[in-house]
C-alpha positions, 0 to 999 in steps of 0.5 A: 365377179361375186360368186355364191361360194367364192370370189377369185381375184387375179393379182398382178405380180410377175414383173409386177407381174401379169398372171393368169390361172393358165400360167399354172402347169396343166396336165403334169401329174401331182407328186406327194405334197410337202407341208412347211413346219408352220403349215402355212405353205403347201408345196405342189411338185409339178416339175417336168424334165430338167431344163437345159444346163445354164452357161457358166456365166455370172448371170447364170449364178442368180438361178437355182433349181427348186426342190420341194423340201428345201423350198418349204424351208426357204418359205418359212425362213422368208416368212420369219425374216419378214415378220422380224422386219415388220415386228409382226406376230408369227400367227398366219391366217391364209394358206399359201399353195406353192406350185413348182412348174416346168420352166416356160420363160414367160411372165406366168413363170411367176404368178400369184392368184388370190382366192376369197372363200367364206372362211377367208383368203387362200393364195396360189403361187406359181414358181418355175423349177429353175428360179431366179433368186431375186424374183423368188424372194420378191414373189414370196415377199409379195404374197406374204404381205398380201396375206397380212394385208387381207386379214382385215379385207372383206370386199376386195383384195389389198393392193400392196404398193410395189415400192414396199415389196421391192424395198423389203425384198432388197433389205432381206437380200442384202442382210441375209440372202444366204440364210433365206434361200436353201438350195438343194445339195449339188455335190455327191460325197460318199454316196450322200448328196451334200451342199455346203453353205458358208455364211460369213457374218460381218457388220456390213452396211445393208445399204452399201449397194444402194449408196453405190448405185445412187451415188451419181444421181438422186433417189427417185421421188415418191411419185416415181416410186409409185409408178415402177418402170415396168418396161425397163425393170431389168436395166439401169432404171430398174436398179435405180428403182430397186435401191430407191425403194430399199432406201425409202423403206429403210428410212421409214423403219428408222423413224420413231415407231417406224416399224410399228407404223409400217406394219399398221400400214400393211394391215390397213391396206385391205380396208383402203382403196389406195396405199396412201390412205393406209400409210397416212393413217398409220404414220399420222404423227410423223407425216400429217400429210403427203407433202410432209412425207 
């Protein structure tokens, strides 16, 4: 509903991810905020007691503990990498407040709320203090795409297609995961906490995993990409969706002027009621209609 001063819009994120204002930690004292280098990200620390230790399984390796100063750096790195993928300028319009909350083990652990005020849009992101790497990157990619899309929006918040969120998420993870996610130090040497990160650079194929997953079955159709398998996203169908989206986004970036057209698609989302309209306007020279796409 339209209010006199502001309009609050609850954006679906999570898995796709149902969020509500109640998902943010309540009753936890606020510690001093941390601001990122560009000023776009404001980190609010509402962590509770440390959660129980994870088992030393391969699944547990996908998680790490958030710490405000390191989170601010990771947010900036993700923003810069996403801008590079889309060829977007570094200037930002909407501020993003990121709250680190106690782990609740439900969909509200990861949430985005979009606020529209008279002078523009603001974003609130909730992350659990023990974050899963892929969910962390996906959540940040989605809010950054929303911020870019809403720069021209007026009456409603943009709806970013999930295939674009997932495709860009997988591209960033495949190309530079170790550089993007800065975990807090976990070793004590000479009374100083250190956490070495070793980055091995090689000319690898960023679609290597996608090709392996999709080797024995065709990638999803455009219609299937438009309807993610929400109930089975953590299983084999989820992998097929993720890597089909990555392949689709990679192919779009590879067509003539693809990077510019994909960026224009995002910036047009705030003025259109569906992504297809924004997409076909931006890629009109490459795809005159959806059948051609």
